[in-house]
ROMILUM-387865 format. One record per residue (C-alpha): x, y, z; residue in three letters. Coordinates in steps of 0.5 Angstrom, whole numbers, padded with zeros to 4 digits, always signed. Example, Ala and Ser with C-alpha at 12.3 -4.5 7.8 and 13.67 -1.06 7.14 Angstrom:
<sites>
+0025-0009+0016ala;+0027-0002+0014ser;
</sites>
This chain:
<sites>
+0000+0000+0000unk;+0003+0007-0002unk;+0003+0011+0004unk;+0007+0017+0002unk;+0001+0022+0001unk;+0000+0028+0005unk;-0005+0034+0006unk;-0002+0041+0007unk;-0005+0048+0008unk;-0003+0055+0005unk;-0004+0060+0011unk;-0003+0068+0009unk;+0002+0071+0014unk;-0001+0078+0014unk;-0007+0075+0018unk;-0006+0068+0019unk;-0012+0066+0015unk;-0012+0059+0012unk;-0014+0060+0004unk;-0012+0053+0001unk;-0012+0046+0002unk;-0009+0041-0002unk;-0006+0034-0002unk;+0000+0031-0005unk;+0007+0027-0005unk;+0014+0029-0006unk;+0014+0037-0007unk;+0007+0038-0009unk;+0006+0043-0004unk;+0011+0048-0006unk;+0008+0047-0014unk;+0003+0053-0013unk;+0009+0058-0012unk;+0010+0058-0019unk;+0003+0057-0021unk;+0001+0063-0027unk;-0006+0061-0027unk;-0011+0066-0026unk;-0014+0063-0020unk;-0016+0066-0013unk;-0011+0062-0010unk;-0005+0065-0015unk;-0008+0072-0014unk;-0007+0071-0006unk;+0000+0068-0007unk;+0002+0074-0011unk;-0001+0079-0007unk;+0003+0076-0001unk;+0009+0076-0005unk;+0008+0083-0007unk;+0009+0085+0000unk;+0015+0082+0001unk;+0013+0076+0004unk;+0011+0068+0003unk;+0005+0064+0005unk;+0006+0059+0010unk;+0006+0052+0008unk;+0004+0047+0013unk;+0003+0039+0013unk;-0003+0037+0017unk;-0003+0030+0016unk;+0002+0025+0013unk;+0003+0018+0012unk;-0003+0017+0008unk;-0006+0013+0002unk;-0009+0017-0004unk;-0016+0016-0001unk;-0015+0018+0006unk;-0011+0024+0003unk;-0017+0026-0001unk;-0022+0025+0005unk;-0018+0029+0009unk;-0017+0034+0004unk;-0025+0034+0003unk;-0026+0035+0010unk;-0022+0041+0011unk;-0025+0044+0005unk;-0032+0043+0007unk;-0031+0046+0014unk;-0028+0052+0012unk;-0030+0052+0005unk;-0033+0059+0004unk;-0026+0062+0006unk;-0022+0058+0002unk;-0019+0059-0005unk;-0020+0052-0007unk;-0024+0051-0014unk;-0026+0044-0014unk;-0030+0040-0009unk;-0026+0034-0010unk;-0027+0027-0009unk;-0032+0025-0004unk;-0036+0031-0005unk;-0043+0027-0005unk;-0041+0025+0002unk;-0041+0032+0005unk;-0047+0036+0007unk;-0048+0042+0002unk;-0045+0049+0005unk;-0051+0054+0008unk;-0056+0048+0009unk;-0055+0047+0017unk;-0062+0051+0017unk;-0065+0045+0013unk;-0067+0038+0014unk;-0064+0034+0009unk;-0065+0027+0006unk;-0059+0023+0008unk;-0056+0027+0013unk;-0062+0029+0018unk;-0066+0023+0016unk;-0066+0017+0011unk;-0072+0019+0007unk;-0074+0025+0003unk;-0080+0029+0003unk;-0083+0029-0004unk;-0088+0033-0008unk;-0092+0028-0012unk;-0097+0030-0018unk;-0104+0027-0017unk;-0105+0027-0025unk;-0113+0027-0024unk;-0116+0025-0031unk;-0119+0019-0034unk;-0115+0014-0031unk;-0115+0016-0024unk;-0118+0021-0019unk;-0116+0024-0012unk;-0122+0022-0009unk;-0120+0014-0010unk;-0113+0016-0008unk;-0115+0019-0001unk;-0120+0014+0000unk;-0116+0008-0001unk;-0109+0010+0001unk;-0105+0011-0006unk;-0102+0015-0011unk;-0102+0013-0018unk;-0098+0014-0025unk;-0098+0010-0031unk;-0100+0009-0038unk;-0093+0009-0040unk;-0086+0008-0036unk;-0084+0015-0037unk;-0090+0017-0032unk;-0090+0011-0027unk;-0082+0010-0027unk;-0081+0016-0022unk;-0087+0014-0018unk;-0083+0007-0017unk;-0077+0011-0014unk;-0081+0013-0008unk;-0078+0009-0002unk;-0082+0006+0004unk;-0081+0012+0009unk;-0081+0017+0004unk;-0086+0023+0006unk;-0090+0025+0000unk;-0094+0032-0001unk;-0100+0031-0006unk;-0101+0036-0011unk;-0108+0037-0015unk;-0107+0041-0022unk;-0110+0048-0022unk;-0113+0046-0015unk;-0107+0046-0010unk;-0104+0041-0005unk;-0109+0036-0002unk;-0105+0031+0002unk;-0099+0029+0006unk;-0097+0022+0008unk;-0092+0017+0008unk;-0090+0011+0004unk;-0092+0005+0007unk;-0090+0000+0001unk;-0086+0001-0006unk;-0090+0002-0012unk;-0093-0004-0016unk;-0097-0006-0021unk;-0105-0005-0020unk;-0106-0012-0021unk;-0102-0013-0015unk;-0104-0007-0010unk;-0109-0009-0005unk;-0113-0005+0000unk;-0115-0009+0006unk;-0112-0015+0003unk;-0117-0014-0003unk;-0116-0012-0010unk;-0119-0005-0012unk;-0123-0009-0017unk;-0128-0010-0012unk;-0128-0003-0010unk;-0133+0002-0012unk;-0128+0007-0016unk;-0129+0014-0018unk;-0124+0013-0024unk;-0127+0007-0027unk;-0121+0007-0032unk;-0115+0006-0027unk;-0115-0001-0029unk;-0113+0001-0037unk;-0107-0003-0039unk;-0107-0007-0033unk;-0104-0013-0037unk;-0098-0010-0040unk;-0092-0005-0039unk;-0097+0001-0039unk;-0100-0001-0033unk;-0102+0004-0027unk;-0097+0003-0022unk;-0100+0005-0015unk;-0095+0007-0009unk;-0099+0005-0002unk;-0099+0012+0002unk;-0102+0012+0010unk;-0105+0019+0010unk;-0103+0024+0015unk;-0108+0029+0013unk;-0112+0030+0007unk;-0117+0034+0004unk;-0122+0034-0002unk;-0120+0037-0008unk;-0125+0043-0007unk;-0121+0045+0000unk;-0114+0044-0003unk;-0109+0049+0000unk;-0106+0054-0004unk;-0104+0062-0004unk;-0103+0065-0011unk;-0097+0070-0012unk;-0094+0067-0006unk;-0088+0063-0009unk;-0091+0056-0008unk;-0087+0050-0011unk;-0090+0047-0017unk;-0088+0043-0023unk;-0091+0038-0028unk;-0086+0033-0026unk;-0089+0027-0023unk;-0084+0027-0017unk;-0080+0032-0014unk;-0076+0034-0008unk;-0078+0039-0003unk;-0072+0039+0001unk;-0070+0046-0001unk;-0077+0049-0002unk;-0077+0052+0005unk;-0083+0057+0004unk;-0087+0051+0001unk;-0086+0047+0007unk;-0087+0052+0012unk;-0094+0054+0008unk;-0096+0046+0008unk;-0094+0045+0016unk;-0099+0051+0017unk;-0104+0049+0013unk;-0105+0042+0015unk;-0103+0043+0022unk;-0097+0038+0021unk;-0089+0038+0023unk;-0085+0035+0017unk;-0080+0032+0022unk;-0085+0029+0027unk;-0088+0025+0021unk;-0081+0023+0019unk;-0080+0020+0026unk;-0086+0016+0026unk;
</sites>
């Protein structure tokens, strides 16, 4: 195993501010002193040298494998990222929380599941009243429509949106999406139920079948009581499914209108 990598830091001697982290081996940490590129790092080094000084260069960790060096470098960049001249996020970027998100509850960082907007898609094959009464959301008549619904996982919180109406329900996924012929309500097929949308079983014998994801509704309302506020900047999209993770205004609106707290729903 090659353990000759290290992680280093560049420090401005004028204020002792750390402004660049890097990883390398051999004489890598000195290479930036001869860099002529037009980067913030080089501009900072030249500004220091213009005053007759040199940046302070220190090794932070040594005897590392390349992967270990990458991870340590990324940790340091994440910690002081806003004050650094590093350009690239580097390896392991997907392992770290994005900057300026400590005020948010993020999927995979604060909880395992996500909060998702889902279009009800009311029309000839489905009706919100059926979704509400029998605990599901549906999409189908083509894999491009059912595919996004199939990516929802057990434990995900969903917010149901009805086009031209507003938000009509908040619930939690209890079973992953399955073809309608395999979906059961109280142990029975929906064929035995009195559905408002009689064409829900259209194409049920082929790949264009409706796919139903089972939902335990926390709060839901009829279409005529949908929650919406014009010109308020609420999130909406034509996509079947979309994350609400960064939609702070919409989350707060929903919590107030439905009298819920999303974090509590996530923890149930």
